[in-house]
C-alpha positions, 0 to 999 in steps of 0.5 A: 457515534459516527460509527453507529450512524454508519452502521445503521446506513450500511444495514438499511441500504435504503433511505433512513430518516433523520428521525429514525436515526435520532430515536435509535441512538438517542440524539437530536436530529441536529446532532445526526446532521452534524455527524453526517457532515463529518462522514461526508468530509471523511469521503463517504458519499451520503445522499439526502432527500427531504421526507426520505432521509439519508442513504449511503451511496458510496463508502469508499474511504480509508478512514480509521473506521473503514480500515479497522472495521473487520480487520483481523490482524494481531498488531499490523494496522491496529493503531491508525494515523489518518490524514485527509492530506499530508506531505507523505505518509512515510514522513508522518510515520518517521515523525511519529516513530514512537508510535506502537509497532505495526502502526498504519499511517494512511492518507486520502492524498499526498502532496509530497509522495516519493518513490525510490531515488526521490522520484515523485509519486502521484497521489490523486484524492480518492483514487489510490492507497497511500500508506506506510507501516511503522515497524520495529524489528529486532534485525540488523540494518543490512536485512531491511531491504528484505522487508521491501520484498515481503511487502511486494509479495503481500500486495500481489497476494492482496490485489490478485489479477495476475499481479507480479513483482519487478524486483525489488520494489514494484508490483506490475500487471500486464507489464505496467506498474500498479504499486511502488514500495519505499522502505526507509530506516533509522538506525544507531550503532548498528541497531535499528530504531525503526523501519518505515515501509511505504506502499502506494497502490493505483486502485481507481485511477481511470486514466494516466497522463501521456507520460505515465500511461505507457508504464502505469496502470490501476485495478480499475483499468485492469478489471473494468470496475471500481474497488473499495480501497479499505478492503484492499488495505485490509487484505494487504495488512493481513497478508503483510502480517503473515509474511512479516511474522514468518520473516522475523522467525526464519527470514526469507527461507520459507518465503523465497520460493513463492517470491521467485515464482511471482518475480517477473525479473527472474529469467529476463535480461536486465540492466544493472547500475552496479558500482557506478557502472551499467552492466547488462546481464540475465537475472538468475534468481534471488539470493537468501538475503533478498539480493538479485543474482545476475549473470553478466559477461563479467561473471555472476554478481549479486545486486542488493542496491542500485537501479535495475531495469528489466528488458520489455518491462515498460522499457529500460527506465 
C-alpha cells in the first residue's frame, strides 16, 4: 500500500489530499496517515498542509522500495535486506549468508562500519551509501580479491565525474577518496561458502572534519549538487552485475584493459608493505590475477595483499 501511495505522490508532484488518496486506494484517511508516517520514517520527506494534503518533497531513500523501483538486474540486488541502523552491512550479510546469491544488504547508517585492516568507516545518516553484496561464486578462494577490483570499476562507471581507482579498494575523485570497498569470505576445504563485498560511497556529505577533509570527498562536494542515493545504488548494481558475470566466465581477461586505464596507481611511485618490510617502487601494471606489479630496486614483484600507498594520493597513508 505504501508503494501505491508513493506512486500517487510521485505522479502528481503537487499536493494531493488525503481524501483523494483514500478514494483512489479504497482505504480510510486514517490508514493513509499511518502509511505517510511510515514513509517518513523510511526517509521520505513529505510535507502536509491543512486543506491541501500531502506533497513529496524529497525521496532520497535507500529503502527496498526505492532501490528496486526500476532496477533491471537479473539477480544482483533482487533480494534486499534493509536496515535503518545496523552495526555493519558486511556483518549483517555474514549473519544471513543463507540468503540468495546476489542479495543486497543496505543501511541508512552504521555504527560499526569498517574498512581494510579494521579501520573505522564513517556512516552519517542520509548522506552516503552503505551496502554489501552476498555472493556465492564457484571460484577458488585465492581469486576472491579480484571481486574487489570489479567492484571498484563498477563504482567508477556508476558515479562518473572522472572517478578513478586507487588499487586495490579505493575510488577517488580529484585525489580524494570517495568510496571504499571491503571484501570478505568464508571458505572450507579450499571451497568458497560465500563472499561479502562491502561498498561505502560518500554521496551527499557537505563537509568532513579536519582530519578527513584532506583525503576524503563526496559527490556533493565535487559536483555542487545533491544526488539521489537509490539511483546511484541501482547504477552500481547494474554495472557490478555486468562485470561480475563477465568475471565468472573469463575472470579478468576482458576487464583488465579498462581497469588499468582507470587505475591511478599505475605509473606512480608507490610504497608497499611487502613481506613485513616497506619497499618503494614504481607501479607497472595489474597482473592477470589482479595483483599489482611493482618495479623495485630489488626487482619486479607482484603484490596481492598488504598495504599500498601512492605518492601524491592523499599522502602516504
